[in-house]
N, C-alpha and C positions, 0 to 999 in steps of 0.2 A: 489946834483942832481945826481952825480955819484952813491952815495949810493942808491938812489931811483931806478935808472936804474938797479943796481945790484940786488936789492930785487925783482923787478918786472920781470926781465928777466927770471928766472926759471919758474915762473908762466906762462909767455907768451910762453915759450918753451913747457911747459906741455900742454897748450891749443892747440898749433899747432900740437903736437903729437896725442892728442885725436881726432882732426879733420882730421888726415891723413887717407884716405881711406884704404891704404895698411896695415897700422898698425891696424886699426879696423878689417880688414878681418883676419889678423893673430890672433888677440885676440879672435874673435868669433870662428875661426877654432880650436884654442887650447881648448876653452870651449866645443865645440862639441866632440873633441877627448877625453877629460876627461870624459864626460858623456858616450861616447861609451865604454871606458875602464871600467867604473863602471857597465854599463849594461852587458858587456861581463863577468865580474867577477860574477855577480849575476846569469847569465844564466849557466855558468860553474858549479857553486855551486849547482844550481837546477838540472842540468843534472846528476851530480854524486849522488845527493840525490835520484832522481828518479831511477837511476840504482840500488842503494843500496836497496831501499824498494821493487823494482820489483824483485830483486834476492831473498830477504828474503821471500816475500809473495808467489812467484811462487814455491819455494821449501818447504815452511813451512805450507801452508794452508791445505795440505793433512794430516798433523799430527792431525788435529781436526776431522778426520774421521778414523774409524777403522773397518775392516772387521770382521763380526761375522756370525756364522753358527747356524741356529735354528735346534736343534736335539731333538728327543724324547728319553731321557735318562732313561733307566730302572734301578732304584735304587734297585738292587738285595739285598735282606735282608741278604743273606749269606756273603756279603762283609762287613757288619757292625756289625756282631755278634762275640762274643768271643768264647772260647772253650765250655762254658756252654750254648751257644745258646742265650745269652742275648745281646742286643744292648748296647754298652759301649762307653765312650768317647775315650778310647784308640783305639778301633776298627774303630771308625769314623775317627780318626786322621791318622791311618795307612792304610786305604782302598786304593785299586788300582783304583784311579779315572781315570788314563790314559786309563785303559782297558774299563771302563764304557763309556768314550767318544768315544773311537775307535769302540766299538761295536755299539754304536748309529749311528756313521757315516757309518759304514758298512751296517747297516739296511737301512739307508736313501738312499744309493747308490744301494741297491738291490744286494749286493755281498754275495754269499753263499760260506761258507767254504773257506775263503781266506788262502793262504799259508803264510809262514813267510815273504817273500819279500813284499807281498801285505799288510800284517799287518803293516810292517815298513813304507810303503808308505802312508797308511792311517793315521798313527800316525803323519807323517810329515806335514799333512794338518792342524793339531790342535796345538794350543799354549800349552806350558807347564803350562800356568797359569790356565788351565781348572780345575786343582786340587782344587784351591781355590774357583773357581766359583761354582763347584758342592758341595763342602763342605759347602759353605755359604748357599746354598739352603736347605741343610739338617739341618744345625744348626738353620735356621729360623723356620723350621717346621719339626720335626722328624717324624711326622705322615706320611710323604711322602715316608719313607723307605718302599720298597716293591711295589711302584707304578712306573708308567712310566710318567715322568714329562718333558714337553717341556722347554728347556733351550737354551738361546742364548750363545753359547760358542765362545770364541775368536779364530779366524783363525790364522795360523802361519804367521810369518813375510813374508815368500816367497809368500803365497797365497795373503796376503794384497798387496805386491808389484806387483803381477801379475794383480790384479784388478785395481791398480792405474797406470798401464802402465810402471812401473819401470823395469819390466822384459819383454824383447822383445820376443814375441812368434815366431818370424822368426829366432831367433838364433838356430843353430843346437842343437838337444836334448842333445848331449854329453857335451855341454858347458852351458846348461841351468840348473837353480836350481831345476826346476820341470820338470819331464819327460812328454812325450806325454800323458800317461795314467792319470797322476795326473792332467794335464791341462784339459783333457776330464772330469774328475770327478768334477773339479771346474766349468766348463761350465754347467754341468748338475745341480749342486746345484744352480747356478745362474738362470737357466731357470725355476727351480721349485720354485723359490722365497725363498730358504732356506739360501742363501748366500747374504748378503747385507752389504753395507757400512753405518754404523750408527755413530752418533756423539760420539766422543771419550771422554766420561766423565772420563775415566781412566787417561787421560793426567793430570787432576787436582787432582785426588784422589789416584793414585797408588804411591808407594815409589820407591826406587831404585830396579833395576832388570837387569839381564844380557840379557834378551830378550826384544827387542824393543816394542813389542805389550803389555807387562805388565809393562813397565817403565813409571813413571809419575812424576809430580812436587809436589805431595802432601807434602812430607817432606820438600822440598825446600821452598814452600810457607809458611808453618808454621814456619820454621826456620828464613826466612826473616822477618816475622811478629814479632817474638820475638826480633830479633835484632833491628828492627826499633823502637819497643816499648822501648827498653833499651836506644837507642840513644836519643829518645824524652825525657825520664825521667832523663837522666844524662847530655847530652850535652846542652840541651836547657836551663834549669835553671842555670847551671854553666856559660854558655856562656853569657846569658842575664845579670846575676849578675856581671860578670867580666866587661862587656862592660859598664854597668851603673856606676860602681865604677870608671873605668878609665876615663869616659867622664864627670862625675859630681862631683866626690869627690877626686880623686887622685891628689896630688900636682904635678905641672909641674917641674920635676927635671930630673937629669940624669938617675935615676933608672927607672922611668916610661917611659922615652924615650927608654931605653934598652928593657923593657918589650914590648912596642909597636912594635919595630923593629922585635923582635923575634916572636911575634904573626903573623906579616905579612910574615915573612920568613917561618913559619910553614905551612902556607897555600899553599906554593909552594913545600914543601918536597914531594918526591915520596911516594906513598901510601905503597909500600912494606917496607919502613922504619918503618912505624907504625906497620906493621905486625911483624917485628923483635922486636920492643919495647914490643908489647903485648906478644910475645913468651917469652921474658926474664922476664917480670914482672908478668903477670897474670898466666902463666903456670909453668915456672921454679922456680920463687920466691914464688908466692902465692899458687901454687899447685892446681889451678882450673882445672877442667876436660878438657882434650883436645877434640876438635870437638864439644864443647858445644856452644849453642847460646849466653850464658852469656858472654863468652870470646870474641866471634865475635862482640857482641854489644858494649862491653867496648872498643875494638880496634877501631871500627868505630866511637865511641864517641870521642876518642882522635883525630881522623882525622877530625871530623866535627866541633870540638870546634873553631878552627880559623875562619872558614867560618861564624859561628853564631856570634862570637864576632865582626868581621869586619862589617857584615851586620847590627848588632844591633847598633854599634857605629855610623854608617852612618845614620841610622834612627833617633837616638836620636839627632844627630847633625843637622838634617834637621828641627827639631822643632824650631820655631822662638823664639829668646831670650825673646821676650815680654811676652810669656806664663809663663816663669819662674819668670820674674820680677813682673808680676801681682800677681802670687801666693805668692811670698815672700812679696810683698807689703801689702797684706791683712793679714799677720801674719802667713802664713804657714811656716813650717820648710822645710829644703832642702829635707828631706826624703818624706814629704808630697807632696811637689811640684813634686818630681820625680814620686811617685806612683799614685798620683791623677790626674796629668796633663800631664807630659812629656811622660811617658810610654804608657798611653792610646792613645795619639796622634801619637806615634811612632809605634803603634801596626801593621799597614799594612806592614811597612818595616821589622819589626821583623819577622812577619809571613812569608813573602816572603823569607827572608834569611834562616829561619829555614827549610822551605820546600825544598829550593834549596840544603841545606846541607843534608837533608834526601835523596833527589834524588841522590846526589853524592854518599852517603853511600850505597844506594840500588844497585847501579851499580858497586861497587868495587869488585874485585876478588883477586888481588895480596895479600893484607893483610890477607884475609881469608884462602888462600892457605898456608900461613906461619904458621897458628895456627891449621892446620889439619882439616879444614872443608871439606875435600875431602873424608870423610869416606863413605863407602857403607852402607847407612842407609835405612832399609826396613820399620821399624815401625815408626809411628808418634811420634814426641817428645811431651811429655805432659807438661814438665816444661823447662825453659831455661837452666837447668843443664843437660838435656838429649842430646845425640848425635844428630846432625842435619847437614844440609847443607843449602846453599842459592841459590837463582835463578841464579846469574851469575856463581857460582861454578858448579852448575848442568849443565849449558850450556857448560862450559869448559870440564866437564867429558864426556858428550855425544859427543862433537866434537872430542874427542880423541879416540872414539870407532870406530871399523872397520866395524861393521854391517851397511848395507844399511839403515835399518829402523831408525837408530840413526841420520842419516843426516836430515831427515824430522823432527825428534824430536828436534834436535838442532835448526832448523829454527823456528819451532813452539814455542819452549820455548823462543826464542828471541822475537817473536811477543808478547808473554805474558808479558815479561819484558818491552818491549817498550810501551805496553798498560799501565802498571803500572806507568811508567815514564811520559807518556803523561797525565794521570789523575792527578798525583801529580803536574805537571807543570801547568795544567789548574786550579787546585785548588789554586795555588799560585797567578795566574793572577786574578781569581775571588775574592779572599780575599783582594787583594790589591785594586781592583776597588771598592769593597763593602765598605771598611772602609777608603779609601783615602779621605783626605780633601784638598781643594784648599785654598791657603793662598793669 
């Protein structure tokens, strides 16, 4: 009887506690506080996320617009002829395009016989990149030589900043990048419809440049594409094969345990260590070209391998054992069961892990800095062996530049990189939902 009272007394005490109004109030209060803490944490995270994106978008959206001046450029034949009076490639290459642009601007503003100071001020309104713009017009159709051709020429960084409000007109002239006369010229061009802000296609097509208005992401986009292609061709097959072997065929012993532990540890190694490894192996030992997309892709492949292996193993492990047993029961070999049944069912998880690995690789900067992908590259890379750079490295290079125009270029490039990351993550979510099966 005593034993029964001892057994029943804790239950009775618990029942009395559950029915105690004060205890219930404290318990419900604790639950409400916990929910409030969780909601506050979410709100704080959302606040900082909004601040981050607001800062990037407010400073970066102007990078997608660039000021250009429509000028009637007289392509004087004497500028493109050699000593014999013939139009030649060398003469076209060495022509004084800055003078042609300045003369066209002078005519547009109605300035007659400007002095040397005025010529210098006129030249400061045009970008140094007008040489390439006018040359491209001539190369496209040499019959235009000797004619007056309307061309949209890039305005200088200071003119672009003035139109975008980055240069304050109320600042005293001595402390302003453009003097009062230059500001008046700019206003006149705007009133006549000759100076406009147009969509900045050059942000996606131009290469490296010391001038903000002629700097673009063209080389970085191609370099990142080559590197992501190499990562997909190297890290994905090797990672999936390694995961399949470890999960389906490897014996469970000390050696495989050590391999698994090291794979998990490699996923947490700082990325700069992979850059040092790539510098030692691919450049110093194998002699591959520095600043090449091939080296960057191989380094990022080493960094991505642990992520692909871990994600693939988790996807394979999620396939019900009954699938394997059924395949083996009807006479399939272990290899046939893997390739015909297990891997197809694990494909959503494998694709998700692969894309997450690619996203991580696309946003890496430190390992690429170690292998010299900070080169000043103007020409587009044609093969992975050519010098190139990557999107995050280009952002780093622009962020370290002092010119005002590179600030908006940095934020604009960040928006482009975030867009790529968003698209890749959205693709991962779509593929997972598209191929996912419920068990």
